N, C-alpha and C positions, 0 to 999 in steps of 0.2 A: 487476453490480448497481451502480447509481449512488445515492449518498447526497447528491446536490446540494442538495436541500431543507434538509438539516441545516446547511448552511454559510451560509445567508442571514444568520443572526445567531449566529455561532460562540460568542461570549462568553456569551450567555444559556444556550445548550444545554450547552456543554462546560466553561465556566469557564476556557477557554483554547483553544488551537488543537487540531485533531485530532492533530497531531504531538506536542504536549506531553502530551496525555492518553494517547496510546499509550505514551509513555515512562513516565508514571506507572504504567500498567498493567504494563508489562514489568518494572519494578523492584519492583513490589509483589505480583505474582501468583506462583502456584506456579512455581518454577523449572523443574520437569519439563514443565509445560504450555507455558511460554514457549519452551523449547528445542524441543519437538515442533512447535509452530506455526511457529517460525522455520525449522526444517528443511523443513517442508511448503512454506513460502513460497519458500525458496531452490530447492527442487526444481522448483516451478512456474515460476520465472523461468528456470531452466536449460532446461526443455523449451521455453519460449517463445523463448529464444535459438536453440535448435536449429531451430525452425520458421523463424525469421527468416533464419538462415544458409542454409537450403535455398531460401528464396524470394528473398533479395536478395544473397547472398554473404557473405563473411567479415567485411566491414567494417560490422558492424551498429552500432557506436558512432556513426559519421558519420550513418547513416540515422536512428538514434534522435534525435540532436541536431537534424538537419534537420526531422524531423517535429515534435519538441517546439517548435522555434522557429516553425514554421508554425501550430501549434495551441496556443499558450501557455495560453489560458483553459481549453480542454478538458483539457490535460495537468495543470493545477493542480487542477481538479475531480477528475480521476481519481486523482491522488496523494492527495488528501484522502480520497477514497472507499476507497482501499487502506489508509490508516491506520485508518479506522473498521472496515473488514472484518477486518483482522488483530486489532484490539482486541476486536471481537465474538467472533472465534474463540477468543481466549484467555479472555475473560470467560465465555463459554458453558460452558467446562469447569471453571471455578473454582468453589469452594464457595460 
């Protein structure tokens, strides 16, 4: 899912960047919920790394860096989307 439209005017929507708002949520939300969502996120990254290793070999760091450098704008938008996605997952379980 892409949240690109939310980033057109970050300061008006978030009162800061998606990264800073995620940090606010992480440090203020229920600790058990944050731990569970971070575990889910890390597990998902682990599976993605396994898929990449199968497709491109063991040197995935270089492949990731090359792809990021070739697609800087898209990588930035995706990064912001992941901040918002993780924040939403935490907040949707909070009181």
